VMD Tcl script that draws the C-alpha trace (Angstrom):
set ca {
  {-14.76 -16.21 -68.96}
  {-15.09 -13.50 -70.79}
  {-14.46 -9.77 -69.11}
  {-16.94 -6.99 -70.02}
  {-14.85 -4.40 -68.86}
  {-13.97 -1.78 -70.99}
  {-10.05 -1.32 -71.83}
  {-10.38 1.99 -69.47}
  {-11.83 0.24 -66.53}
  {-9.54 -2.20 -66.61}
  {-6.41 0.51 -66.94}
  {-8.07 2.55 -63.73}
  {-7.87 -0.93 -62.35}
  {-4.20 -1.02 -62.77}
  {-3.67 2.17 -61.32}
  {-5.78 1.81 -58.52}
  {-3.90 -1.33 -57.34}
  {-0.57 0.31 -57.70}
  {-1.53 2.74 -55.75}
  {-2.87 0.19 -53.06}
  {0.31 -1.98 -53.35}
  {2.38 1.75 -53.07}
  {0.66 2.25 -49.76}
  {1.24 -1.25 -48.55}
  {4.68 -0.97 -49.35}
  {5.14 2.22 -47.68}
  {3.53 0.81 -44.51}
  {5.77 -2.10 -44.69}
  {8.80 0.23 -45.01}
  {7.74 1.89 -42.12}
  {7.18 -1.27 -39.57}
  {10.52 -2.34 -40.42}
  {12.02 0.65 -40.11}
  {14.90 0.20 -37.36}
  {13.59 3.62 -35.34}
  {10.08 2.35 -35.73}
  {11.10 -1.16 -34.53}
  {13.63 0.22 -31.34}
  {10.37 2.78 -30.95}
  {7.87 -0.19 -30.68}
  {10.24 -2.23 -28.43}
  {10.51 0.54 -26.27}
  {7.41 1.41 -25.62}
  {6.27 -2.61 -24.78}
  {8.95 -2.39 -22.12}
  {7.38 0.82 -20.82}
  {3.90 -0.83 -20.64}
  {5.54 -3.83 -19.02}
  {7.34 -1.68 -16.46}
  {4.00 0.11 -16.00}
  {1.54 -2.79 -15.62}
  {4.14 -4.38 -13.18}
  {4.68 -1.55 -11.08}
  {0.99 -1.12 -11.32}
  {0.42 -4.14 -9.37}
  {3.13 -3.63 -6.99}
  {1.31 -0.41 -5.75}
  {-1.64 -2.69 -5.67}
  {-0.28 -5.43 -3.48}
  {1.93 -3.14 -1.34}
  {-1.35 -1.22 -0.55}
  {-3.50 -4.42 0.00}
  {-0.82 -5.62 2.27}
  {-0.08 -2.68 4.47}
  {-4.11 -2.17 4.59}
  {-4.42 -5.60 6.05}
  {-1.50 -5.03 8.23}
  {-3.27 -1.71 9.68}
  {-6.87 -3.73 9.84}
  {-5.02 -5.72 12.22}
  {-3.93 -2.81 14.57}
  {-6.54 -0.41 14.16}
  {-10.96 -0.87 14.82}
  {-12.99 -0.01 11.64}
  {-13.67 3.31 13.61}
  {-9.81 4.08 13.43}
  {-9.31 3.60 16.88}
  {-6.15 1.26 17.76}
  {-6.56 -2.35 19.31}
  {-4.35 -1.66 22.17}
  {-4.21 -5.47 22.99}
  {-2.02 -5.56 19.92}
  {-0.42 -2.36 19.76}
  {1.12 -2.27 23.34}
  {2.45 -6.33 22.52}
  {4.15 -5.41 19.17}
  {5.53 -1.84 20.88}
  {7.03 -4.15 23.71}
  {8.62 -6.53 21.39}
  {9.99 -3.25 19.45}
  {11.30 -1.54 22.56}
  {13.27 -5.24 23.58}
  {14.71 -5.36 20.08}
  {15.96 -2.16 20.07}
  {17.36 -2.47 23.71}
  {19.33 -5.61 22.77}
  {20.85 -3.56 19.44}
  {21.83 -1.10 21.78}
  {23.30 -3.75 24.31}
  {25.45 -5.42 22.05}
  {26.87 -2.45 20.12}
  {27.89 -1.44 23.81}
  {29.25 -4.60 24.43}
  {31.40 -4.88 21.27}
  {32.65 -1.37 21.99}
  {34.02 -2.13 25.26}
}
mol new
graphics top color blue
foreach p $ca { graphics top sphere $p radius 0.5 }
foreach p [lrange $ca 0 end-1] q [lrange $ca 1 end] { graphics top cylinder $p $q radius 0.2 }
display resetview
């Protein structure tokens, strides 16, 4: 295998490759530096928290929309056949708590 490059070309290749190697080593040094590792970990945690919070928001919003749909028609008017029984149950529960707390004080 004969190399048809001149000594100057070979020397230029060596200089170029040394420069590339120096850049690579610098990049590795930055990547493994403790501040970089901690920063990457913080960014990953923040991303995970943001993603989880986003999913939770979507789930809560969907649930609230589903509950609202049970008590309100598409035109926005309340469904009295569902609102009145729930209101009566709520009043009864509050009344039971009030009676219960009065009896404990006596």
